[in-house]
BALUMDREN-6000 format. One record per residue: x negated, y, z of N, C-alpha, C, O in turn; chain; residue in one letter; residue number from 0. Coordinates in Angstrom, 3 decimals. Example, Ala and Ser with C-alpha at 12.3 -4.5 7.8 and 13.67 -1.06 7.14 Angstrom:
BEGIN
- nxx nyy nzz caxx cayy cazz cxx cyy czz oxx oyy ozz torro rotor pakol
- -13.190 -5.690 7.800 -12.300 -4.500 7.800 -13.200 -3.300 7.800 -14.236 -3.319 8.465 A A 0
- -12.850 -2.250 7.080 -13.670 -1.060 7.140 -12.900 0.030 7.870 -13.409 1.138 8.039 A S 1
This chain:
BEGIN
- nxx nyy nzz caxx cayy cazz cxx cyy czz oxx oyy ozz torro rotor pakol
- -26.426 -19.248 -36.716 -25.771 -18.915 -35.437 -26.839 -18.628 -34.378 -26.676 -17.673 -33.618 A M 0
- -27.868 -19.367 -34.293 -28.899 -19.244 -33.392 -29.650 -17.862 -33.444 -30.284 -17.446 -32.474 A M 1
- -29.552 -17.220 -34.551 -30.155 -16.001 -34.832 -29.408 -14.893 -34.064 -30.018 -13.903 -33.660 A G 2
- -28.142 -15.051 -33.872 -27.334 -14.109 -33.156 -27.147 -14.394 -31.697 -26.389 -13.660 -31.062 A H 3
- -27.754 -15.372 -31.108 -27.560 -15.812 -29.685 -28.009 -14.762 -28.809 -27.337 -14.547 -27.800 A M 4
- -29.143 -14.005 -29.057 -29.672 -13.045 -28.196 -28.643 -11.834 -28.147 -28.451 -11.254 -27.079 A G 5
- -28.042 -11.490 -29.206 -27.070 -10.378 -29.329 -25.755 -10.859 -28.419 -25.216 -10.118 -27.596 A Y 6
- -25.382 -12.058 -28.671 -24.140 -12.497 -27.887 -24.396 -12.630 -26.430 -23.528 -12.292 -25.625 A V 7
- -25.587 -13.122 -26.033 -25.785 -13.251 -24.548 -25.939 -11.870 -24.025 -25.402 -11.646 -22.940 A V 8
- -26.567 -10.927 -24.597 -26.850 -9.579 -24.134 -25.373 -8.857 -24.076 -25.079 -8.154 -23.109 A A 9
- -24.545 -9.050 -25.065 -23.242 -8.502 -24.959 -22.417 -9.000 -23.799 -21.810 -8.223 -23.061 A S 10
- -22.406 -10.302 -23.652 -21.736 -10.789 -22.470 -22.320 -10.331 -21.187 -21.565 -10.143 -20.233 A Y 11
- -23.613 -10.132 -21.076 -24.250 -9.653 -19.860 -23.927 -8.238 -19.565 -23.722 -7.874 -18.407 A G 12
- -23.871 -7.382 -20.633 -23.425 -6.111 -20.395 -22.038 -5.900 -20.051 -21.698 -4.993 -19.291 A V 13
- -21.145 -6.784 -20.635 -19.694 -6.740 -20.312 -19.567 -7.218 -18.835 -18.780 -6.637 -18.088 A A 14
- -20.272 -8.196 -18.423 -20.089 -8.684 -16.956 -20.639 -7.622 -16.046 -19.973 -7.290 -15.065 A A 15
- -21.825 -7.052 -16.298 -22.294 -5.902 -15.358 -21.293 -4.686 -15.322 -21.103 -4.044 -14.289 A V 16
- -20.660 -4.409 -16.527 -19.638 -3.318 -16.500 -18.489 -3.671 -15.644 -18.066 -2.862 -14.818 A T 17
- -17.936 -4.900 -15.806 -16.763 -5.264 -15.030 -17.099 -5.390 -13.579 -16.257 -5.057 -12.745 A V 18
- -18.256 -5.843 -13.220 -18.660 -5.924 -11.850 -18.815 -4.530 -11.226 -18.457 -4.322 -10.066 A A 19
- -19.335 -3.605 -11.979 -19.512 -2.142 -11.572 -18.152 -1.560 -11.401 -17.945 -0.888 -10.391 A G 20
- -17.257 -1.730 -12.220 -15.798 -1.113 -12.133 -15.251 -1.722 -10.873 -14.715 -0.986 -10.045 A L 21
- -15.358 -3.113 -10.656 -14.696 -3.707 -9.517 -15.316 -3.091 -8.224 -14.575 -2.716 -7.315 A L 22
- -16.545 -2.994 -8.147 -17.175 -2.490 -7.005 -16.739 -0.999 -6.749 -16.502 -0.608 -5.606 A L 23
- -16.639 -0.177 -7.856 -16.166 1.196 -7.639 -14.707 1.264 -7.151 -14.383 2.134 -6.343 A W 24
- -13.897 0.450 -7.577 -12.522 0.444 -7.141 -12.499 0.090 -5.679 -11.797 0.752 -4.914 A V 25
- -13.257 -0.961 -5.228 -13.287 -1.267 -3.836 -13.710 -0.245 -3.013 -13.054 0.026 -2.008 A I 26
- -14.812 0.420 -3.323 -15.346 1.493 -2.556 -14.514 2.620 -2.504 -14.378 3.232 -1.444 A I 27
- -13.873 3.001 -3.656 -12.965 4.153 -3.562 -11.683 3.862 -2.872 -11.106 4.782 -2.291 A D 28
- -11.169 2.620 -2.885 -10.099 2.195 -2.035 -10.384 2.421 -0.515 -9.548 2.936 0.228 A G 29
- -11.541 2.030 -0.125 -11.889 2.224 1.293 -11.981 3.694 1.676 -11.512 4.168 2.711 A R 30
- -12.632 4.361 0.736 -12.691 5.888 0.956 -11.325 6.502 1.105 -11.098 7.218 2.080 A N 31
- -10.396 6.265 0.195 -9.030 6.685 0.206 -8.240 6.315 1.430 -7.468 7.129 1.938 A Q 32
- -8.413 5.110 1.916 -7.817 4.755 3.194 -8.415 5.496 4.301 -7.684 5.847 5.227 A R 33
- -9.704 5.784 4.313 -10.330 6.502 5.392 -9.760 7.938 5.350 -9.377 8.473 6.390 A R 34
- -9.707 8.520 4.240 -9.237 9.845 4.058 -7.732 9.951 4.550 -7.380 10.918 5.227 A N 35
- -6.890 8.987 4.214 -5.507 8.958 4.610 -5.445 8.817 6.098 -4.600 9.493 6.686 A L 36
- -6.207 8.049 6.765 -6.209 7.868 8.136 -6.596 9.134 8.833 -5.939 9.502 9.807 A Q 37
- -7.632 9.834 8.394 -8.024 11.147 8.848 -6.932 12.213 8.794 -6.788 13.040 9.695 A A 38
- -6.165 12.160 7.693 -4.991 13.108 7.571 -3.850 12.789 8.524 -3.181 13.678 9.052 A L 39
- -3.658 11.556 8.718 -2.619 11.132 9.612 -2.994 11.396 11.093 -2.162 11.756 11.925 A E 40
- -4.216 11.205 11.344 -4.696 11.598 12.813 -4.632 13.091 13.085 -4.568 13.566 14.219 A E 41
- -4.656 13.811 11.932 -4.592 15.299 12.008 -3.223 15.787 12.169 -3.046 16.976 12.432 A A 42
- -2.182 14.936 12.029 -0.771 15.180 12.145 -0.137 15.433 10.850 1.035 15.809 10.820 A G 43
- -0.886 15.238 9.659 -0.359 15.337 8.344 0.279 14.141 8.012 -0.408 13.119 8.018 A I 44
- 1.654 14.063 7.676 2.234 12.920 7.224 2.601 12.733 5.776 2.641 13.766 5.108 A R 45
- 2.862 11.646 5.203 3.345 11.490 3.906 4.696 11.927 3.735 5.482 11.746 4.665 A R 46
- 5.105 12.517 2.602 6.550 12.896 2.457 7.405 11.543 2.363 8.554 11.544 2.805 A R 47
- 6.903 10.494 1.842 7.724 9.305 1.737 7.983 8.750 3.121 8.860 7.898 3.266 A S 48
- 7.241 9.203 4.186 7.580 8.722 5.541 8.619 9.359 6.304 9.031 8.927 7.380 A A 49
- 9.104 10.566 5.629 10.141 11.279 6.241 11.411 10.706 5.906 11.552 10.240 4.775 A Q 50
- 12.406 10.673 6.774 13.675 10.144 6.555 14.750 11.249 6.743 14.560 12.215 7.482 A S 51
- 15.848 11.058 6.060 16.961 11.923 6.240 17.115 12.991 5.162 18.175 13.602 5.027 A G 52
- 16.041 13.210 4.394 15.945 14.239 3.405 16.686 13.801 2.113 17.201 14.644 1.379 A D 53
- 16.734 12.506 1.850 17.269 12.102 0.651 18.484 11.078 0.969 18.489 10.357 1.967 A R 54
- 19.474 11.103 0.033 20.727 10.271 0.324 20.409 8.741 0.203 21.294 7.909 0.402 A P 55
């Protein structure tokens, strides 16, 4: 078992770095999307879901 310890530790390390990278990517992309949405709303463009009266 000790012969495989380096492989196991490296695998867990790569997995942790990958998950952390994906989490960071999602957080940064969410902020960018909110910023883009705010810019569109300030320009007068509204979401279709915000309109009322079009659907029963």
